[in-house]
PDB file of N, CA, C and O in Angstrom:
ATOM      1  N   MET A   1      26.760 -10.303  -0.680  1.00  0.00           N
ATOM      2  CA  MET A   1      25.806 -11.143  -1.378  1.00  0.00           C
ATOM      3  C   MET A   1      25.918 -10.956  -2.891  1.00  0.00           C
ATOM      4  O   MET A   1      25.804 -11.924  -3.643  1.00  0.00           O
ATOM      5  N   ALA A   2      26.138  -9.735  -3.337  1.00  0.00           N
ATOM      6  CA  ALA A   2      26.247  -9.457  -4.764  1.00  0.00           C
ATOM      7  C   ALA A   2      27.455 -10.173  -5.363  1.00  0.00           C
ATOM      8  O   ALA A   2      27.408 -10.636  -6.503  1.00  0.00           O
ATOM      9  N   ASP A   3      28.538 -10.261  -4.589  1.00  0.00           N
ATOM     10  CA  ASP A   3      29.734 -10.943  -5.098  1.00  0.00           C
ATOM     11  C   ASP A   3      29.473 -12.425  -5.326  1.00  0.00           C
ATOM     12  O   ASP A   3      29.956 -12.993  -6.306  1.00  0.00           O
ATOM     13  N   LYS A   4      28.712 -13.061  -4.431  1.00  0.00           N
ATOM     14  CA  LYS A   4      28.391 -14.486  -4.602  1.00  0.00           C
ATOM     15  C   LYS A   4      27.551 -14.693  -5.855  1.00  0.00           C
ATOM     16  O   LYS A   4      27.762 -15.659  -6.588  1.00  0.00           O
ATOM     17  N   ASP A   5      26.608 -13.804  -6.108  1.00  0.00           N
ATOM     18  CA  ASP A   5      25.777 -13.912  -7.306  1.00  0.00           C
ATOM     19  C   ASP A   5      26.633 -13.759  -8.571  1.00  0.00           C
ATOM     20  O   ASP A   5      26.465 -14.499  -9.540  1.00  0.00           O
ATOM     21  N   GLN A   6      27.533 -12.808  -8.543  1.00  0.00           N
ATOM     22  CA  GLN A   6      28.410 -12.579  -9.689  1.00  0.00           C
ATOM     23  C   GLN A   6      29.320 -13.789  -9.911  1.00  0.00           C
ATOM     24  O   GLN A   6      29.527 -14.207 -11.050  1.00  0.00           O
ATOM     25  N   ASP A   7      29.861 -14.352  -8.831  1.00  0.00           N
ATOM     26  CA  ASP A   7      30.726 -15.529  -8.939  1.00  0.00           C
ATOM     27  C   ASP A   7      29.946 -16.715  -9.498  1.00  0.00           C
ATOM     28  O   ASP A   7      30.457 -17.465 -10.329  1.00  0.00           O
ATOM     29  N   GLY A   8      28.719 -16.879  -9.044  1.00  0.00           N
ATOM     30  CA  GLY A   8      27.880 -17.967  -9.534  1.00  0.00           C
ATOM     31  C   GLY A   8      27.574 -17.816 -11.013  1.00  0.00           C
ATOM     32  O   GLY A   8      27.599 -18.795 -11.759  1.00  0.00           O
ATOM     33  N   LYS A   9      27.285 -16.590 -11.441  1.00  0.00           N
ATOM     34  CA  LYS A   9      27.000 -16.330 -12.850  1.00  0.00           C
ATOM     35  C   LYS A   9      28.235 -16.573 -13.699  1.00  0.00           C
ATOM     36  O   LYS A   9      28.145 -17.123 -14.797  1.00  0.00           O
ATOM     37  N   LEU A  10      29.387 -16.162 -13.188  1.00  0.00           N
ATOM     38  CA  LEU A  10      30.633 -16.358 -13.923  1.00  0.00           C
ATOM     39  C   LEU A  10      30.936 -17.845 -14.063  1.00  0.00           C
ATOM     40  O   LEU A  10      31.321 -18.305 -15.138  1.00  0.00           O
ATOM     41  N   GLU A  11      30.763 -18.597 -12.977  1.00  0.00           N
ATOM     42  CA  GLU A  11      31.013 -20.036 -13.008  1.00  0.00           C
ATOM     43  C   GLU A  11      30.065 -20.721 -13.998  1.00  0.00           C
ATOM     44  O   GLU A  11      30.479 -21.596 -14.758  1.00  0.00           O
ATOM     45  N   LEU A  12      28.805 -20.322 -13.982  1.00  0.00           N
ATOM     46  CA  LEU A  12      27.825 -20.884 -14.896  1.00  0.00           C
ATOM     47  C   LEU A  12      28.184 -20.534 -16.341  1.00  0.00           C
ATOM     48  O   LEU A  12      28.076 -21.381 -17.228  1.00  0.00           O
ATOM     49  N   SER A  13      28.603 -19.310 -16.577  1.00  0.00           N
ATOM     50  CA  SER A  13      28.995 -18.887 -17.925  1.00  0.00           C
ATOM     51  C   SER A  13      30.188 -19.696 -18.421  1.00  0.00           C
ATOM     52  O   SER A  13      30.224 -20.104 -19.582  1.00  0.00           O
ATOM     53  N   ILE A  14      31.149 -19.925 -17.559  1.00  0.00           N
ATOM     54  CA  ILE A  14      32.327 -20.704 -17.932  1.00  0.00           C
ATOM     55  C   ILE A  14      31.926 -22.142 -18.251  1.00  0.00           C
ATOM     56  O   ILE A  14      32.422 -22.731 -19.212  1.00  0.00           O
ATOM     57  N   ARG A  15      31.029 -22.704 -17.444  1.00  0.00           N
ATOM     58  CA  ARG A  15      30.557 -24.074 -17.717  1.00  0.00           C
ATOM     59  C   ARG A  15      29.841 -24.159 -19.058  1.00  0.00           C
ATOM     60  O   ARG A  15      30.074 -25.087 -19.833  1.00  0.00           O
ATOM     61  N   ILE A  16      28.972 -23.193 -19.331  1.00  0.00           N
ATOM     62  CA  ILE A  16      28.229 -23.185 -20.597  1.00  0.00           C
ATOM     63  C   ILE A  16      29.210 -23.066 -21.764  1.00  0.00           C
ATOM     64  O   ILE A  16      29.090 -23.784 -22.757  1.00  0.00           O
ATOM     65  N   LEU A  17      30.169 -22.166 -21.641  1.00  0.00           N
ATOM     66  CA  LEU A  17      31.166 -21.985 -22.690  1.00  0.00           C
ATOM     67  C   LEU A  17      31.972 -23.272 -22.887  1.00  0.00           C
ATOM     68  O   LEU A  17      32.238 -23.675 -24.020  1.00  0.00           O
ATOM     69  N   GLY A  18      32.353 -23.901 -21.802  1.00  0.00           N
ATOM     70  CA  GLY A  18      33.094 -25.156 -21.884  1.00  0.00           C
ATOM     71  C   GLY A  18      32.290 -26.237 -22.580  1.00  0.00           C
ATOM     72  O   GLY A  18      32.822 -26.976 -23.409  1.00  0.00           O
ATOM     73  N   ASN A  19      31.019 -26.333 -22.250  1.00  0.00           N
ATOM     74  CA  ASN A  19      30.150 -27.326 -22.888  1.00  0.00           C
ATOM     75  C   ASN A  19      30.001 -27.054 -24.386  1.00  0.00           C
ATOM     76  O   ASN A  19      29.968 -27.989 -25.186  1.00  0.00           O
ATOM     77  N   GLU A  20      29.911 -25.784 -24.762  1.00  0.00           N
ATOM     78  CA  GLU A  20      29.809 -25.431 -26.178  1.00  0.00           C
ATOM     79  C   GLU A  20      31.084 -25.806 -26.915  1.00  0.00           C
ATOM     80  O   GLU A  20      31.025 -26.319 -28.033  1.00  0.00           O
ATOM     81  N   LEU A  21      32.227 -25.560 -26.308  1.00  0.00           N
ATOM     82  CA  LEU A  21      33.498 -25.907 -26.942  1.00  0.00           C
ATOM     83  C   LEU A  21      33.628 -27.417 -27.100  1.00  0.00           C
ATOM     84  O   LEU A  21      34.127 -27.896 -28.118  1.00  0.00           O
ATOM     85  N   ILE A  22      33.186 -28.161 -26.107  1.00  0.00           N
ATOM     86  CA  ILE A  22      33.225 -29.622 -26.198  1.00  0.00           C
ATOM     87  C   ILE A  22      32.318 -30.098 -27.327  1.00  0.00           C
ATOM     88  O   ILE A  22      32.685 -31.007 -28.073  1.00  0.00           O
ATOM     89  N   ALA A  23      31.149 -29.501 -27.460  1.00  0.00           N
ATOM     90  CA  ALA A  23      30.215 -29.879 -28.525  1.00  0.00           C
ATOM     91  C   ALA A  23      30.822 -29.592 -29.902  1.00  0.00           C
ATOM     92  O   ALA A  23      30.689 -30.399 -30.821  1.00  0.00           O
ATOM     93  N   ILE A  24      31.484 -28.450 -30.040  1.00  0.00           N
ATOM     94  CA  ILE A  24      32.119 -28.106 -31.317  1.00  0.00           C
ATOM     95  C   ILE A  24      33.233 -29.099 -31.621  1.00  0.00           C
ATOM     96  O   ILE A  24      33.370 -29.550 -32.758  1.00  0.00           O
ATOM     97  N   LYS A  25      34.026 -29.440 -30.617  1.00  0.00           N
ATOM     98  CA  LYS A  25      35.122 -30.393 -30.812  1.00  0.00           C
ATOM     99  C   LYS A  25      34.585 -31.755 -31.239  1.00  0.00           C
ATOM    100  O   LYS A  25      35.183 -32.419 -32.085  1.00  0.00           O
ATOM    101  N   MET A  26      33.465 -32.171 -30.663  1.00  0.00           N
ATOM    102  CA  MET A  26      32.879 -33.459 -31.026  1.00  0.00           C
ATOM    103  C   MET A  26      32.400 -33.438 -32.480  1.00  0.00           C
ATOM    104  O   MET A  26      32.557 -34.426 -33.197  1.00  0.00           O
ATOM    105  N   GLU A  27      31.814 -32.314 -32.921  1.00  0.00           N
ATOM    106  CA  GLU A  27      31.357 -32.201 -34.300  1.00  0.00           C
ATOM    107  C   GLU A  27      32.534 -32.277 -35.261  1.00  0.00           C
ATOM    108  O   GLU A  27      32.443 -32.930 -36.300  1.00  0.00           O
ATOM    109  N   VAL A  28      33.637 -31.618 -34.926  1.00  0.00           N
ATOM    110  CA  VAL A  28      34.832 -31.656 -35.770  1.00  0.00           C
ATOM    111  C   VAL A  28      35.374 -33.069 -35.828  1.00  0.00           C
ATOM    112  O   VAL A  28      35.759 -33.538 -36.899  1.00  0.00           O
ATOM    113  N   ASN A  29      35.412 -33.765 -34.687  1.00  0.00           N
ATOM    114  CA  ASN A  29      35.901 -35.137 -34.664  1.00  0.00           C
ATOM    115  C   ASN A  29      35.006 -36.052 -35.489  1.00  0.00           C
ATOM    116  O   ASN A  29      35.506 -36.940 -36.179  1.00  0.00           O
ATOM    117  N   ASP A  30      33.687 -35.852 -35.429  1.00  0.00           N
ATOM    118  CA  ASP A  30      32.764 -36.642 -36.242  1.00  0.00           C
ATOM    119  C   ASP A  30      33.020 -36.401 -37.731  1.00  0.00           C
ATOM    120  O   ASP A  30      33.007 -37.336 -38.531  1.00  0.00           O
ATOM    121  N   PHE A  31      33.249 -35.153 -38.088  1.00  0.00           N
ATOM    122  CA  PHE A  31      33.522 -34.796 -39.485  1.00  0.00           C
ATOM    123  C   PHE A  31      34.809 -35.471 -39.957  1.00  0.00           C
ATOM    124  O   PHE A  31      34.861 -36.029 -41.052  1.00  0.00           O
ATOM    125  N   LYS A  32      35.844 -35.414 -39.123  1.00  0.00           N
ATOM    126  CA  LYS A  32      37.120 -36.056 -39.481  1.00  0.00           C
ATOM    127  C   LYS A  32      36.941 -37.565 -39.616  1.00  0.00           C
ATOM    128  O   LYS A  32      37.499 -38.179 -40.526  1.00  0.00           O
ATOM    129  N   MET A  33      36.167 -38.161 -38.718  1.00  0.00           N
ATOM    130  CA  MET A  33      35.968 -39.604 -38.764  1.00  0.00           C
ATOM    131  C   MET A  33      35.238 -40.009 -40.037  1.00  0.00           C
ATOM    132  O   MET A  33      35.585 -41.016 -40.653  1.00  0.00           O
ATOM    133  N   LYS A  34      34.229 -39.237 -40.442  1.00  0.00           N
ATOM    134  CA  LYS A  34      33.506 -39.555 -41.677  1.00  0.00           C
ATOM    135  C   LYS A  34      34.443 -39.520 -42.874  1.00  0.00           C
ATOM    136  O   LYS A  34      34.395 -40.412 -43.721  1.00  0.00           O
ATOM    137  N   TRP A  35      35.290 -38.507 -42.955  1.00  0.00           N
ATOM    138  CA  TRP A  35      36.201 -38.404 -44.084  1.00  0.00           C
ATOM    139  C   TRP A  35      37.298 -39.456 -44.017  1.00  0.00           C
ATOM    140  O   TRP A  35      37.792 -39.903 -45.052  1.00  0.00           O
ATOM    141  N   LEU A  36      37.683 -39.854 -42.815  1.00  0.00           N
ATOM    142  CA  LEU A  36      38.651 -40.940 -42.672  1.00  0.00           C
ATOM    143  C   LEU A  36      38.070 -42.234 -43.227  1.00  0.00           C
ATOM    144  O   LEU A  36      38.747 -42.955 -43.960  1.00  0.00           O
ATOM    145  N   VAL A  37      36.833 -42.528 -42.885  1.00  0.00           N
ATOM    146  CA  VAL A  37      36.172 -43.736 -43.379  1.00  0.00           C
ATOM    147  C   VAL A  37      36.014 -43.675 -44.896  1.00  0.00           C
ATOM    148  O   VAL A  37      36.236 -44.675 -45.580  1.00  0.00           O
ATOM    149  N   VAL A  38      35.638 -42.527 -45.424  1.00  0.00           N
ATOM    150  CA  VAL A  38      35.499 -42.369 -46.877  1.00  0.00           C
ATOM    151  C   VAL A  38      36.855 -42.575 -47.552  1.00  0.00           C
ATOM    152  O   VAL A  38      36.938 -43.240 -48.585  1.00  0.00           O
ATOM    153  N   GLY A  39      37.905 -42.016 -46.980  1.00  0.00           N
ATOM    154  CA  GLY A  39      39.245 -42.157 -47.545  1.00  0.00           C
ATOM    155  C   GLY A  39      39.723 -43.593 -47.542  1.00  0.00           C
ATOM    156  O   GLY A  39      40.289 -44.063 -48.530  1.00  0.00           O
ATOM    157  N   ILE A  40      39.503 -44.295 -46.442  1.00  0.00           N
ATOM    158  CA  ILE A  40      39.905 -45.706 -46.364  1.00  0.00           C
ATOM    159  C   ILE A  40      39.108 -46.525 -47.378  1.00  0.00           C
ATOM    160  O   ILE A  40      39.664 -47.394 -48.048  1.00  0.00           O
ATOM    161  N   GLY A  41      37.826 -46.254 -47.490  1.00  0.00           N
ATOM    162  CA  GLY A  41      37.000 -46.953 -48.471  1.00  0.00           C
ATOM    163  C   GLY A  41      37.487 -46.711 -49.897  1.00  0.00           C
ATOM    164  O   GLY A  41      37.504 -47.626 -50.721  1.00  0.00           O
ATOM    165  N   ALA A  42      37.879 -45.482 -50.178  1.00  0.00           N
ATOM    166  CA  ALA A  42      38.391 -45.165 -51.513  1.00  0.00           C
ATOM    167  C   ALA A  42      39.691 -45.908 -51.787  1.00  0.00           C
ATOM    168  O   ALA A  42      39.893 -46.419 -52.888  1.00  0.00           O
ATOM    169  N   LEU A  43      40.569 -45.973 -50.801  1.00  0.00           N
ATOM    170  CA  LEU A  43      41.826 -46.701 -50.976  1.00  0.00           C
ATOM    171  C   LEU A  43      41.599 -48.188 -51.188  1.00  0.00           C
ATOM    172  O   LEU A  43      42.245 -48.810 -52.031  1.00  0.00           O
ATOM    173  N   VAL A  44      40.679 -48.752 -50.420  1.00  0.00           N
ATOM    174  CA  VAL A  44      40.365 -50.178 -50.584  1.00  0.00           C
ATOM    175  C   VAL A  44      39.781 -50.422 -51.969  1.00  0.00           C
ATOM    176  O   VAL A  44      40.164 -51.378 -52.643  1.00  0.00           O
ATOM    177  N   GLY A  45      38.862 -49.571 -52.397  1.00  0.00           N
ATOM    178  CA  GLY A  45      38.270 -49.710 -53.728  1.00  0.00           C
ATOM    179  C   GLY A  45      39.301 -49.572 -54.834  1.00  0.00           C
ATOM    180  O   GLY A  45      39.274 -50.328 -55.805  1.00  0.00           O
ATOM    181  N   LEU A  46      40.203 -48.621 -54.698  1.00  0.00           N
ATOM    182  CA  LEU A  46      41.260 -48.435 -55.688  1.00  0.00           C
ATOM    183  C   LEU A  46      42.190 -49.644 -55.724  1.00  0.00           C
ATOM    184  O   LEU A  46      42.590 -50.095 -56.796  1.00  0.00           O
ATOM    185  N   GLY A  47      42.526 -50.160 -54.557  1.00  0.00           N
ATOM    186  CA  GLY A  47      43.368 -51.355 -54.493  1.00  0.00           C
ATOM    187  C   GLY A  47      42.704 -52.543 -55.158  1.00  0.00           C
ATOM    188  O   GLY A  47      43.356 -53.309 -55.867  1.00  0.00           O
ATOM    189  N   TYR A  48      41.415 -52.699 -54.932  1.00  0.00           N
ATOM    190  CA  TYR A  48      40.665 -53.797 -55.556  1.00  0.00           C
ATOM    191  C   TYR A  48      40.649 -53.630 -57.080  1.00  0.00           C
ATOM    192  O   TYR A  48      40.862 -54.591 -57.819  1.00  0.00           O
ATOM    193  N   ALA A  49      40.397 -52.418 -57.532  1.00  0.00           N
ATOM    194  CA  ALA A  49      40.332 -52.171 -58.972  1.00  0.00           C
ATOM    195  C   ALA A  49      41.680 -52.455 -59.628  1.00  0.00           C
ATOM    196  O   ALA A  49      41.730 -53.078 -60.688  1.00  0.00           O
ATOM    197  N   VAL A  50      42.754 -52.012 -59.021  1.00  0.00           N
ATOM    198  CA  VAL A  50      44.086 -52.229 -59.591  1.00  0.00           C
ATOM    199  C   VAL A  50      44.421 -53.711 -59.605  1.00  0.00           C
ATOM    200  O   VAL A  50      44.940 -54.223 -60.597  1.00  0.00           O
ATOM    201  N   SER A  51      44.125 -54.405 -58.504  1.00  0.00           N
ATOM    202  CA  SER A  51      44.457 -55.829 -58.460  1.00  0.00           C
ATOM    203  C   SER A  51      43.570 -56.646 -59.412  1.00  0.00           C
ATOM    204  O   SER A  51      44.007 -57.675 -59.927  1.00  0.00           O
ATOM    205  N   SER A  52      42.342 -56.200 -59.648  1.00  0.00           N
ATOM    206  CA  SER A  52      41.436 -56.934 -60.527  1.00  0.00           C
ATOM    207  C   SER A  52      41.699 -56.653 -62.000  1.00  0.00           C
ATOM    208  O   SER A  52      41.758 -57.574 -62.815  1.00  0.00           O
ATOM    209  N   PHE A  53      41.855 -55.385 -62.335  1.00  0.00           N
ATOM    210  CA  PHE A  53      41.941 -54.999 -63.738  1.00  0.00           C
ATOM    211  C   PHE A  53      43.366 -54.709 -64.195  1.00  0.00           C
ATOM    212  O   PHE A  53      43.627 -54.656 -65.397  1.00  0.00           O
ATOM    213  N   GLY A  54      44.272 -54.523 -63.272  1.00  0.00           N
ATOM    214  CA  GLY A  54      45.653 -54.179 -63.627  1.00  0.00           C
ATOM    215  C   GLY A  54      46.327 -55.192 -64.539  1.00  0.00           C
ATOM    216  O   GLY A  54      46.837 -54.810 -65.592  1.00  0.00           O
ATOM    217  N   PRO A  55      46.349 -56.475 -64.171  1.00  0.00           N
ATOM    218  CA  PRO A  55      47.025 -57.457 -65.034  1.00  0.00           C
ATOM    219  C   PRO A  55      46.420 -57.531 -66.438  1.00  0.00           C
ATOM    220  O   PRO A  55      47.156 -57.641 -67.419  1.00  0.00           O
ATOM    221  N   GLY A  56      45.118 -57.474 -66.543  1.00  0.00           N
ATOM    222  CA  GLY A  56      44.464 -57.500 -67.855  1.00  0.00           C
ATOM    223  C   GLY A  56      44.824 -56.287 -68.685  1.00  0.00           C
ATOM    224  O   GLY A  56      45.066 -56.400 -69.887  1.00  0.00           O
ATOM    225  N   LEU A  57      44.860 -55.141 -68.057  1.00  0.00           N
ATOM    226  CA  LEU A  57      45.222 -53.910 -68.786  1.00  0.00           C
ATOM    227  C   LEU A  57      46.681 -53.967 -69.235  1.00  0.00           C
ATOM    228  O   LEU A  57      47.014 -53.502 -70.325  1.00  0.00           O
ATOM    229  N   MET A  58      47.548 -54.534 -68.401  1.00  0.00           N
ATOM    230  CA  MET A  58      48.954 -54.647 -68.774  1.00  0.00           C
ATOM    231  C   MET A  58      49.108 -55.536 -70.001  1.00  0.00           C
ATOM    232  O   MET A  58      49.908 -55.236 -70.887  1.00  0.00           O
ATOM    233  N   ASN A  59      48.347 -56.630 -70.061  1.00  0.00           N
ATOM    234  CA  ASN A  59      48.404 -57.501 -71.232  1.00  0.00           C
ATOM    235  C   ASN A  59      47.813 -56.834 -72.459  1.00  0.00           C
ATOM    236  O   ASN A  59      48.318 -57.003 -73.569  1.00  0.00           O
ATOM    237  N   THR A  60      46.748 -56.079 -72.260  1.00  0.00           N
ATOM    238  CA  THR A  60      46.077 -55.415 -73.378  1.00  0.00           C
ATOM    239  C   THR A  60      46.989 -54.378 -74.028  1.00  0.00           C
ATOM    240  O   THR A  60      47.055 -54.291 -75.254  1.00  0.00           O
ATOM    241  N   PHE A  61      47.678 -53.607 -73.228  1.00  0.00           N
ATOM    242  CA  PHE A  61      48.505 -52.529 -73.753  1.00  0.00           C
ATOM    243  C   PHE A  61      49.967 -52.924 -73.909  1.00  0.00           C
ATOM    244  O   PHE A  61      50.810 -52.062 -74.156  1.00  0.00           O
ATOM    245  N   GLY A  62      50.281 -54.190 -73.771  1.00  0.00           N
ATOM    246  CA  GLY A  62      51.620 -54.660 -74.047  1.00  0.00           C
ATOM    247  C   GLY A  62      52.634 -54.403 -72.948  1.00  0.00           C
ATOM    248  O   GLY A  62      53.834 -54.499 -73.206  1.00  0.00           O
ATOM    249  N   GLY A  63      52.213 -54.086 -71.752  1.00  0.00           N
ATOM    250  CA  GLY A  63      53.136 -53.906 -70.633  1.00  0.00           C
ATOM    251  C   GLY A  63      54.053 -52.720 -70.768  1.00  0.00           C
ATOM    252  O   GLY A  63      55.152 -52.716 -70.213  1.00  0.00           O
ATOM    253  N   MET A  64      53.624 -51.722 -71.490  1.00  0.00           N
ATOM    254  CA  MET A  64      54.380 -50.487 -71.706  1.00  0.00           C
ATOM    255  C   MET A  64      55.502 -50.423 -70.746  1.00  0.00           C
ATOM    256  O   MET A  64      56.268 -49.460 -70.756  1.00  0.00           O
TER     257      MET A  64
END
């Protein structure tokens, strides 16, 4: 009987540990996704700025 209790506790401990690892992985993925979105937004904004102001700046500074 003691062995069954120990096996049950071990199985429960493994499940809890597995759930914690999954939760940590999800948090890391959320963090990566937020920075991915920020990075894409920055690239789009930079592209817009260059396409909008680039030609004018080239004319202003003589097309160095």
